[in-house]
C-alpha positions in Angstrom: 0.0 0.0 0.0 1.1 3.5 -0.8 -0.1 6.6 0.9 -0.6 9.7 -1.3 -1.4 13.2 -0.1 -2.9 15.7 -2.5 -3.3 19.4 -1.7 -5.9 20.6 -4.2 -8.1 23.6 -4.8 -11.4 23.4 -2.8 -13.3 23.6 -6.0 -11.8 20.2 -7.0 -13.0 18.4 -3.9 -15.7 15.8 -4.7 -18.2 17.6 -2.5 -18.3 20.6 0.0 -15.6 19.4 2.3 -12.1 20.4 3.4 -10.6 16.9 3.5 -11.4 13.6 1.9 -9.7 10.2 2.0 -10.3 6.9 0.2 -8.7 3.7 -0.8 -8.1 3.2 -4.6 -9.0 0.0 -6.5 -5.2 -0.7 -6.3 -5.3 -0.5 -2.5 -3.5 2.8 -2.1 -4.7 5.3 0.6 -5.3 8.8 -0.8 -5.8 11.9 1.3 -7.1 15.0 -0.4 -6.8 18.3 1.4 -8.5 21.5 0.2 -5.8 24.2 -0.1 -6.3 26.9 2.5 -3.4 29.0 1.1 -1.5 28.3 4.3 0.9 25.4 4.3 0.8 25.0 8.1 -3.0 24.9 8.1 -3.0 22.4 5.3 -0.6 20.1 7.3 -2.7 20.4 10.5 -5.8 19.5 8.4 -3.9 16.5 7.0 -3.2 15.3 10.5 -6.9 15.6 11.3 -7.8 13.5 8.2 -5.1 10.9 9.0 -6.3 10.4 12.6 -9.9 10.3 11.5 -9.2 7.8 8.7 -7.1 5.5 11.0 -9.9 5.4 13.6 -12.7 4.9 11.2 -10.8 2.2 9.4 -10.0 0.3 12.7 -13.5 0.8 14.0 -15.2 -0.4 10.8 -16.8 2.8 9.6 -16.6 2.8 5.8 -15.5 5.7 3.7 -18.8 5.2 1.7 -20.8 5.7 4.9 -18.9 8.9 5.7 -19.2 10.3 2.1 -22.9 9.4 1.9 -23.6 11.1 5.3 -21.5 14.2 4.3 -23.1 14.6 0.9 -26.6 14.5 2.4 -25.8 16.8 5.3 -27.8 20.0 5.4 -26.9 21.4 8.8 -24.8 24.5 9.6 -21.9 22.9 11.5 -19.5 20.3 10.5 -21.2 17.0 9.5 -18.9 14.9 11.7 -20.1 16.7 14.8 -23.8 15.7 14.3 -25.0 13.1 16.8 -26.1 10.8 14.0 -22.9 11.0 12.0 -21.5 7.4 11.6 -18.0 8.7 12.3 -18.8 11.2 15.1 -16.5 9.8 17.8 -13.6 9.4 15.3 -14.1 13.0 14.0 -14.2 14.4 17.5 -11.0 12.6 18.5 -9.3 13.9 15.3 -10.6 17.4 16.1 -9.1 17.2 19.6 -5.7 16.1 18.2 -6.0 19.0 15.7 -6.7 21.4 18.6 -3.8 20.1 20.6 -1.5 20.6 17.7 -2.7 24.2 17.2 -2.1 24.9 20.9 1.4 23.4 20.7 2.2 25.5 17.7 0.7 28.6 19.2 -1.9 28.8 16.5 -5.1 30.2 18.0 -7.9 27.8 17.2 -10.2 30.7 16.1 -7.6 31.8 13.6 -7.0 28.3 12.3 -10.7 27.3 12.2 -11.6 30.7 10.7 -8.9 30.1 8.1 -10.4 26.9 6.9 -14.1 27.3 7.6 -15.1 30.2 5.3 
């Protein structure tokens, strides 16, 4: 298995999301991160996606279940934070890691989160 990271324009994401991950037919793991214009923010977002993917994979939450939920989401907040999200726990743990990294790097959460949630 190879792991590939792609930083791409948000307009090229498969749906309205900041990160996406999937396994190709060849078995490679691909992470797609919407470019925020800030390399540090992109890297922090990648860590979030990697933690979330690891946890959902080990816990048996399929990428299809996540994508289906996200694509049908109509709320105002992040879909992964909804109580009925199939990956809620995994998302919240990844968000906690993301917040810890921001704190360690002295990146204010509101600045980071405001920089990616526009």
